[in-house]
Structure formats: structure tokens, C-alpha cells
DOVO-499000 format. One record per residue: y negated, x, z of N, C-alpha, C in turn. Coordinates in steps of 0.001 Angstrom, whole numbers, padded with zeros to 6 digits, always signed. Layout:
<pts>
YXZYXZYXZ ...
</pts>
This chain:
<pts>
+066605+038909-010237+066232+039676-011402+067312+040723-011642 +067769+040787-012879+068777+041777-013249+068059+042969-013880 +068478+044160-013525+067862+045382-014049+068953+046197-014726 +068642+046676-015935+069642+047389-016723+069001+048562-017454 +069646+049709-017381+069209+050887-018142+069381+050571-019626 +068378+050859-020419+068397+050532-021842+069617+051117-022548 +069979+052332-022207+071127+052967-022861+072439+052260-022533 +072471+051487-021456+073673+050755-021073+073696+049328-021625 +072637+048925-022278+072550+047567-022845+073207+047571-024222 +074518+047551-024220+075260+047679-025474+075845+046367-025980 +075740+045303-025196+076253+043991-025619+075289+043374-026637 +075755+042417-027410+074847+041709-028329+073728+041004-027549 +072570+040912-028140+071422+040269-027505+071758+038854-027043 +072532+038140-027827+072911+036767-027478+073633+036709-026135 +074408+037720-025813+075110+037742-024524+074124+037826-023365 +073087+038627-023513+072083+038762-022456+071254+037482-022345 +070977+036848-023465+070161+035630-023476+070850+034468-022772 +072147+034446-022746+072890+033341-022119+072589+033198-020634 +072288+034278-019957+072084+034254-018507+070618+034189-018088 +069714+034075-019033+068299+034128-018696+067814+032910-017925 +068524+031800-018003+068109+030628-017230+068329+030844-015732 +069149+031815-015379+069415+032116-013975+068471+033182-013425 +068192+034202-014233+067313+035284-013795+066852+036101-014992 +065653+036693-014910+065188+037547-016003+065960+038870-016023 +065898+039529-017162+066537+040835-017331+065452+041855-017646 +065376+042892-016841+064427+043979-017053+065201+045174-017581 +064772+045704-018711+065377+046916-019278+064480+048091-018932 +065102+049186-018551+064314+050363-018178+064902+051625-018796 +064064+052641-018855+064483+053977-019285+064081+054925-018166 +065075+055499-017528+064808+056425-016428+064022+055792-015294 +064250+054529-015036+063554+053843-013949+062226+053220-014340 +061747+053510-015537+060473+052959-016015+060743+051712-016850 +060240+050531-016446+060497+049320-017234+059902+049424-018632 +060674+049006-019631+060201+049059-021020+060234+047695-021709 +061004+046751-021163+061088+045428-021773+061612+044436-020755 +061264+043176-020975+061758+042106-020124+062240+040968-021004 +063380+040421-020673+063885+039219-021329+063866+038117-020285 +063222+037009-020615+063156+035910-019664+063143+034590-020395 +063616+033559-019714+063617+032225-020285+062176+031759-020476 +061962+030987-021515+060637+030443-021795+060700+028937-021589 +059830+028449-020737+059768+027022-020477+058361+026516-020776 +058283+025334-021335+057001+024670-021594+056041+025527-022414 +056550+026198-023422+055696+026998-024293+056132+026806-025741 +055153+026814-026618+055461+026724-028039+055202+028087-028687 +055476+028190-029978+055314+029460-030693+053884+029983-030599 +052904+029079-030763+051505+029496-030737+051124+030060-029367 +051548+029411-028309+051245+029887-026956+051820+031278-026728 +053042+031465-027135+053694+032767-026959+052980+033838-027782 +052655+033495-029016+051980+034442-029895+050617+034844-029337 +049821+033856-028908+048487+034157-028398+048532+034927-027092 +049506+034657-026252+049563+035340-024962+049870+036826-025104 +050280+037248-026278+050570+038663-026525+049688+039268-027607 +048646+038543-028010+047775+039002-029087+046584+039779-028504 +046471+041080-028785+045393+041885-028194+043995+041361-028534 +043785+040871-029742+042452+040354-030109+042113+039114-029290 +043076+038196-029148+042835+036992-028365+042604+037339-026898 +043392+038253-026352+043224+038658-024962+041864+039315-024738 +041363+040059-025729+040035+040665-025626+038952+039591-025616 +039112+038560-026424+038150+037446-026436+038120+036771-025067 +039292+036523-024495+039346+035914-023165+038648+036785-022122 +038901+038079-022163+038294+038978-021187+036777+039013-021341 +036278+039053-022592+034821+039013-022813+034230+037718-022262 +034916+036618-022483+034436+035321-021994+034404+035284-020471 +035444+035804-019836+035483+035832-018373+034373+036707-017814 +034146+037844-018449+033077+038749-018007+031723+038074-018135 +031500+037415-019253+030221+036727-019463+030040+035608-018434 +031105+034883-018134+031028+033825-017134+030660+034403-015768 +031273+035532-015413+030955+036167-014129+029498+036615-014073 +029006+037194-015175+027670+037770-015191+026569+036737-015394 +026814+035743-016235+025763+034804-016607+025971+033399-016060 +027153+033131-015568+027453+031773-015125+027867+030927-016313 +028131+029675-016049+028582+028782-017108+027865+027456-017037 +028361+026506-017782+027793+025168-017758+028903+024188-017393 +028509+023071-016854+029493+022075-016445+030074+021369-017662 +031204+020717-017461+031800+019951-018559+030897+018787-018948 +030181+018216-017980+029230+017142-018303+028117+017651-019213 +027624+018862-018925+026571+019435-019768+027099+019735-021168 +028322+020223-021262+028902+020504-022576+029046+019206-023372 +029501+018154-022728+029610+016854-023415+028239+016387-023905 +027215+016553-023062+025844+016164-023456+025409+016951-024689 +025647+018262-024682+025238+019110-025810+025983+018740-027088 +027197+018296-026949+027985+017913-028117+027769+016454-028501 +026952+015766-027751+026683+014361-028056+027859+013450-027734 +028628+013816-026737+029832+013042-026406+029630+012142-025189 +028421+012127-024645+028177+011264-023495+028062+009829-023946 +028516+008918-023093+028453+007503-023459+027399+006779-022659 
</pts>
């Protein structure tokens, strides 16, 4: 992992992106990380967008909490409810 003070990151973004397949780049201000540049593998635009969307992340957290508190149903039961059993 490469670490660089933000004020010292004066090269064009494309220059930093060239090396991301080898290691991520963490930018910091006074030792506090503020951004990360890393290679993206096996992801599409929608996946990237949703993984950073606060509303979507809140929905996931509510669902996880409900699963912990109330339990869930099996995939077989879900198929039965949807009429997908053969």
C-alpha cells in the first residue's frame, strides 16, 4: 500500500492510476486518511454506485437488523411463497 500526503499529490490522476494494479494508494492529510485509490475488479457501475449509496446501505443495515431480531425464512420457503416450487 502506498501512502501519500494530499498536498504532495501533484501529479496528474492518470499517473497515480497506472500503478493501482500493484497496490492501492491512500491519501492523507496530517496522517488522517481522506481518500483511497484502488483497482476495481469484477465490479460494474451499478455495484460501485450502490456500495457507496447511503440510502442503499441503510436498507441493508435495517434488513440485517431485522434478520438478527426476527429470523428469516429459507430459500425453499421463499420459492413456495412465490409459487416457484415444481
